N, C-alpha and C positions, 0 to 999 in steps of 0.2 A: 978267409983272409981279406978278400976284396970288400966285403960288406963292412968289416971293421974299419978299414982305411977310409971308406966312403963316409961312414958315420963320424970319424975323427975330422975329416976335411969339412964336412957340413957343420959340425959343432964349432970349429975354428972360424969358419966363414960367418956364422951367426954372431959369435962373440965380437969379431972385428967389426961387423956391420953395426951392431948395437952401440959399440964404443964410438964409432965414427959419427953416428947420428947424435949421440949425447954430447960429444965434444963440439960438433958443429952448432947444436942448439945453444950450448952454454957460452961459447966464445965468439961465434961468427954470425949467427942469424940475427937479422934486424928485428927488434922488439918495439912494440908501440906502448908508450906509457902516457898516462894522463896527468894533467895539472889543472886543478880547479882554480884558475886564476881569478875569475869573477867572484867566486865564493870567498876565496882567501882575502882578496882586497876588501870585500864587503864586511867581513868579520873584523879586519883591521880597522876599517873606518868606524864601525860601531864601537869597538874597544876604545878608540881614540876619542870619539865624541862623548862617550860616557865616562871618560877620564880614568879608564882602567889601565891604560898605557900612556906614557908621555911621548913627546915628539921624538926624542932620541931612540926610544924603543920602536916606534913606528918606522923610522928610517932604517933601523937595524933589520926589522922584519921585511921591509921592502927590498933591502939589499940582499936578503936571503933568497929572494926569487932569482936574482941574477946569478947568485952562487950556485943554486940548484941547476939552473940551465947550463952554466959553463962546466960544471962538474959531471954532468950526465954523459956517459960514454957515447962515442960517435955512433955506435950501432943501435942506440935507442932513439926513437923518434918521439918527440914530445908533442902531444895534441891536447888542446884545452878540452876540459871535460864537457863543455856545452855542445860540442860537435860530435861526441862519441855516443854510440848506442851500445848497450850491453857493457856498461862501465865496470860491472862486477867481475868481468873476465879479463880486465886489463889492469896492469899495475898502476897504482895511484901514488905519485910522488909529492903530493901536496903536504907541506909541513902542518903538523897538528898544533893547535893552540889550546891544549887541555888545561894549562895552568890558569886560564882566564875563564870567567863566566861568559858564555856566548849566547845566553838566552836573550830573546828580544826584549829590549827595554825602550822606554821613551827617549828619543834623541831630542835634546833641547833645540828649539828654533834659534837661528842666529839673531843676535841683538843688533838693532839699528839697520840702516840701509846704506 
């Protein structure tokens, strides 16, 4: 009889412990996320200079940076990707620009001085 009660108590303790850890990790633990600010701005610059996006779209995409930062939960710490090692193990919140061709193209030199 005592062995059965001990197993029942141990099983309940294990379940409660696992649930506590999962809830803590999901809702309370501080997480580190990356944002490739340098790369994102470089891609936007290239798209703007090659006339794939206009000035209004450029401003909208730059405003998206602020929106991402302000909407990120307080328990997430944003670090730019150029200071992080092992970036494949950290969540990346950089918006993707898949709808545009981002291959390297010649950027025209500015006219005049």
